[in-house]
C-alpha positions in Angstrom: -8.8 -63.0 0.4 -10.5 -60.0 1.0 -14.1 -59.3 1.5 -16.7 -56.4 2.7 -17.0 -55.3 -1.1 -19.8 -54.0 -2.6 -22.2 -56.9 -4.5 -20.5 -57.6 -7.9 -24.0 -56.4 -9.5 -23.3 -52.9 -8.2 -20.7 -52.6 -11.5 -17.6 -51.3 -11.5 -17.8 -47.7 -10.7 -18.9 -48.4 -7.3 -16.3 -51.1 -6.9 -13.8 -48.4 -7.9 -15.0 -45.7 -5.6 -15.2 -48.3 -3.1 -11.9 -49.4 -3.4 -10.3 -45.9 -3.4 -12.1 -45.4 0.0 -10.7 -48.1 1.3 -7.2 -47.7 0.3 -7.5 -43.8 1.7 -8.4 -45.5 5.3 -5.6 -47.8 5.2 -2.9 -45.0 4.4 -4.6 -42.7 7.0 -4.1 -45.7 9.5 -1.4 -47.8 8.7 0.8 -44.5 8.6 4.7 -43.7 7.3 5.9 -46.5 9.3 3.5 -48.8 8.1 3.6 -48.1 4.5 7.4 -48.8 5.2 7.0 -52.1 6.3 4.1 -53.2 3.6 7.0 -52.2 0.6 9.3 -54.3 2.8 7.3 -57.0 2.6 6.1 -56.4 -0.8 9.7 -56.4 -2.5 10.4 -59.8 0.1 7.5 -61.5 -1.4 8.1 -60.5 -5.0 11.9 -61.4 -4.9 11.7 -65.0 -3.2 8.9 -65.9 -5.9 11.3 -64.0 -8.8 13.9 -66.1 -7.7 12.1 -69.4 -7.6 10.5 -68.9 -11.1 14.0 -68.1 -12.6 15.5 -71.2 -11.0 12.8 -73.1 -12.8 13.3 -71.8 -16.0 16.9 -72.3 -15.5 18.3 -69.1 -15.1 20.9 -68.6 -12.2 20.3 -65.1 -11.1 18.0 -62.0 -12.0 20.6 -60.2 -13.8 19.4 -59.2 -17.4 16.1 -60.1 -16.5 13.4 -57.3 -17.8 10.4 -56.6 -15.9 7.2 -54.0 -15.8 6.3 -52.3 -12.7 4.9 -48.6 -11.7 5.5 -46.0 -9.6 2.6 -45.8 -7.0 0.4 -43.4 -5.9 -0.3 -42.6 -2.6 -2.7 -45.3 -1.3 -1.5 -47.9 -4.1 0.6 -50.9 -2.7 3.9 -49.2 -2.5 6.1 -51.4 -4.8 9.2 -48.6 -4.5 11.5 -50.8 -2.4 10.7 -53.7 -5.2 11.8 -51.5 -8.0 15.3 -50.5 -6.3 15.6 -54.1 -5.5 15.2 -55.1 -8.6 17.4 -52.5 -10.1 20.3 -53.1 -7.7 20.4 -56.8 -8.9 20.5 -55.9 -12.8 16.7 -56.2 -13.5 15.5 -53.8 -16.4 12.6 -52.0 -14.7 9.9 -50.4 -17.4 7.8 -48.0 -16.0 4.5 -47.1 -17.7 4.0 -43.9 -20.1 0.5 -42.4 -20.3 -0.3 -41.5 -24.2 -3.5 -39.6 -25.0 -4.8 -42.5 -27.6 -4.7 -44.9 -24.5 -1.3 -46.8 -25.4 1.4 -47.2 -23.0 4.9 -46.9 -24.0 7.6 -47.5 -21.4 10.9 -46.0 -20.0 13.4 -47.2 -17.8 13.9 -43.7 -16.1 13.9 -43.3 -12.6 10.6 -41.0 -11.9 9.1 -41.6 -15.2 5.1 -41.9 -15.3 4.5 -44.9 -13.5 0.6 -45.1 -13.4 -1.7 -45.2 -16.5 -3.9 -41.7 -15.2 -0.7 -39.5 -14.8 1.6 -38.6 -17.9 4.9 -37.1 -18.2 5.8 -35.6 -21.4 9.8 -35.8 -20.1 9.3 -39.7 -20.1 7.4 -39.9 -23.3 10.8 -38.8 -25.2 12.5 -41.0 -23.4 10.5 -44.2 -24.1 10.1 -47.3 -25.8 6.7 -48.4 -27.4 4.8 -51.3 -26.9 7.2 -53.4 -28.8 9.2 -53.2 -25.7 6.5 -56.1 -23.9 8.1 -58.4 -26.6 11.0 -59.2 -24.1 9.7 -58.7 -20.8 10.2 -61.9 -18.3 7.6 -60.9 -15.6 5.2 -58.2 -15.4 3.7 -56.5 -12.2 0.9 -54.6 -13.3 -1.6 -52.2 -10.8 -4.9 -53.4 -10.4 -8.0 -52.2 -7.6 -8.8 -55.5 -7.3 -8.5 -58.9 -8.7 -10.9 -62.0 -8.7 -9.9 -65.8 -7.6 -10.0 -66.5 -11.3 -7.3 -64.0 -12.3 -10.1 -61.2 -13.4 -8.9 -57.8 -12.8 -10.8 -54.5 -11.9 -8.3 -51.2 -13.4 -8.7 -47.6 -12.8 -10.6 -47.6 -15.9 -8.9 -46.2 -18.7 -8.2 -49.6 -20.2 -4.4 -48.6 -20.9 -3.5 -52.3 -20.0 -6.6 -54.1 -21.4 -4.9 -52.8 -24.9 -1.4 -53.5 -23.5 -1.6 -57.0 -22.0 -2.9 -58.7 -25.0 0.3 -58.6 -26.3 2.2 -60.3 -23.6 -0.5 -63.1 -24.0 0.0 -63.6 -27.9 3.8 -64.4 -27.2 4.8 -68.4 -27.8 6.3 -67.6 -24.4 3.7 -65.6 -22.6 5.1 -63.7 -19.8 3.4 -64.5 -16.1 1.4 -61.2 -15.3 1.1 -60.4 -11.6 -1.1 -58.1 -10.5 0.0 -55.9 -7.3 -2.8 -55.3 -4.7 -4.0 -54.8 -1.1 -4.7 -57.9 1.0 -8.2 -57.0 1.1 -8.5 -56.4 -2.8 -7.8 -60.2 -3.6 -11.6 -61.5 -3.5 -13.6 -64.0 -4.6 -15.2 -62.2 -7.7 -15.2 -58.2 -9.3 -17.4 -56.9 -11.9 -15.8 -57.7 -15.4 -16.6 -57.7 -19.1 -15.3 -60.1 -21.4 -12.1 -57.5 -22.7 -10.9 -57.7 -19.1 -7.3 -59.4 -19.1 -6.7 -61.7 -16.7 -3.6 -62.1 -14.2 -1.4 -65.3 -13.9 -0.9 -64.4 -9.8 -1.3 -61.5 -7.4 1.3 -59.9 -5.1 0.1 -58.7 -1.8 2.0 -58.2 1.4 1.8 -61.8 1.9 3.7 -63.0 -1.2 2.7 -63.8 -4.9 0.0 -66.3 -5.0 -1.4 -68.1 -8.2 -4.8 -67.2 -9.1 -7.5 -70.1 -9.9 -7.9 -71.4 -13.2 -11.3 -70.1 -14.6 -14.3 -72.5 -14.2 
């Protein structure tokens, strides 16, 4: 797990600023080839875990699955290779589209708005509502940091805190996997009661389950 983050008492604003600074430092340090290697590692780790998870559920392949992902900004974990690999395997990949009322819609079109703080008016016209999550098999979601027990620090817009409870309310909840850089899986993060917990984290080292609360 990562370290060298602000004390939890510093609060969410200071944490977000610190994470964003470190992401920019990482982006400059790793260069284009380093980022490509990170993208390959994320795709390999996610696919290895997904194939194992599918086998556990008695499903022979990923074809016909539906997952959520996102189109990463420059300093976010590069999941581009993962999205392409999933589509190549016949997986329907839903990307989030921002609405002004704080609700996420979902689009399958490449190049759609993949980040909760960016809007794409064209993608809104070709998108499904929150009910699209009712048939999702796995949700890969962005995060700035994740605590050992699954508490997620987001960008601050609250979009996923509104969207993810729909997955939790299902009789067959879909696993929620937060995608972060290695150092962003930490012992603790600033959090509030409404913050949604995730089930696992995806880093270049692969998918790792979080510890149960308490």
